Every structure is written in C-alpha cells, then in structure tokens.
N, C-alpha and C positions, 0 to 999 in steps of 0.2 A: 689484890685484896683477898683476904681469907674470910670464909664464912663457915658458920656452924649450923647446919641444917640436919634435922633428923626426919626421915621419911620412912614409915613402916619399920622403925627400929634401926635404920641404917644411918650412920653419921657421915656427913660430908666435911667434917672438921679438917681444916688445913689444906683443902684442895684449892687449886687456882680456879678462877672463874670458869675457864673453858672446860676444865675437868668436871667441876661441880655441875655445870650446865649439861654436859654429856651424860653424866650419871642420872641427873634429874630427868632428862628427856627419856632415858631408858626406863626409869621407874614409872614415868607417866605414859609409857608406851607410845612415845612420839617417834617419828622416823629418825634413822641414824643421822641424816643431814637435815635437821629441822629448818623450817623457813625462819626468816628474821622475826616474823610475828610470834612464832612459837618460842623462839629464844627470848623475846621480850617478856612473854608470859612467865617463863621459867625464871628469868632474872627477877621479875617482880615477886615471885613466890620466895626466892632465896633472900631477897633484900629486906631489911627491917623497914619500918615506916620511914618514908623519905623525909629528909630534912635538908634545907638549903644551907644554913649557917647557924653558928652559935648565937643565942639571944644577945641583943645589944640594947643598951639604954637609949641609944640614938637611932632606933629603928622602929618599924612597925612589924606586926606579926601577920602571917598569912596562913590560912588553913584551907585546903581544898579536899573535899570528901567526894566519894562516889555515891550516888543514890543507891539505896538498897536494891532497887529493881533495874540497875544499870545493864546487867547482862554478865553472865559468867565467862563467856568466851571473848570478851573484849579487854584490851589494855588501853587505859587512859594515859596518854602521853602529855606531860605538862612542861611547857617552856615559859620562861620569863625573860623578857627583853631579848628574845631570839636564842637563849641558851637553854638546852634541855636540862631539867632539874629532877624529873621523876617519871617513872613508868608505873602506873598504879593498876594492880589487879584487884579482884574482889576482896573487900575487907581492908584495903589499905587507904591511907590518907597522906596528904602532903602537909608538912608543917615546916615553915621557914620564916626567915626574917628578911625584910626589904628596907633599903635605905629610903629616907624621905624623898618625895618627888614622884614624877610620872613613871609608870611601869606599864608594860603590855603583857598580859597573861594570855597565852595561846594553848588551846587544848586540841588534840586530835585523837581519833580512836583507831586502833588497829584490831582487826583487819577491816573495819568499816570505813566508809569515806567521810564520816562525820568530823567536823572541826568547828571551833568557835574562838573568838578573840574578845578580850575585855580590857579596857583601859582603866587604870586605877591610879589615883593620886594618894600616895601614902603619907600619913602624918606620924610623927614620933609618938610612940606609946600606944598607938591605936592597933586594934586587932581586926582583921578582915577575914570573915569566914564565908566560904562559898560551897555550894554543892553542884556537882556536874550531874546532869540528868538529861533524859530524852523528853522532848516536847513534840509529840508526834514523831516525825522522822528527823527532827533537828536536834543537835546537841546544844544544850544551853548551860550557862553557868549562873546560878541564882544565889 
C-alpha cells in the first residue's frame, strides 16, 4: 500500500509501508529498530482515519472515538469479532459498517495493559457511536 505523508516538508509519497515507517521513525527520532508499539504509533500517524468497509444499505454503522484526554503516547487497537480493524493514535477515529446481528468489539491499549470488550447487536440502518476513555485505571467504551 502506498501512502502520501508530509512531515516537516518531506513527502513519503510512493514509499512502501516499511520504508515510510523507517523514514517516519527517523523523523520522529525513534530508534533505528523501533519496538512494535512504536511502529503501531507511526502506522497510525501515516494512516487515514480507519474504515472497515464501504457503507451498505443492509448494515449498521459504527464509530469509535478516542477521548480527548486519552493520552498522547498510547495506541488504541480496535478489533471486531477477533479481527484487527484499526490502530488509533491521537486525533483518529474508526468509522465502519457491520452486518446485522451480534458482534464483539475489543479494545486494547499499547503500551499500556488496558483492554475492554463490548457486545453489540447491530440493526440495519442504525448508527452506534462509542468513545474509548479511562475511568480511573480502567479502559471503558461508552
């Protein structure tokens, strides 16, 4: 997948993911061999707002936002029915569609040990909006 990212006037247009991540890590002064968590942060910065699928008339819509005070150094990883759909950094949201029926939304935070799960019964044409936030030391999806 090719990405077009401009950081401090430099374009990463046309670079493969691994090259773009390496350049971005260098620009962000991360180690030459960054951890998986650091790579997820960079991938989140390079990625547009995450989207699961094209809208459908026979689906429900799902939006997951990060709370404004979620924390700058955390990546919110979103999975639906066991499949990873997004890694959200500061300022990013997930927007996607889900087929009608039961689904399990799972969130975990890197590099923190926080995680939470929510069951959702999706109905055609309905929109479901949630915000991931901290409630004390716990990650919650409200």
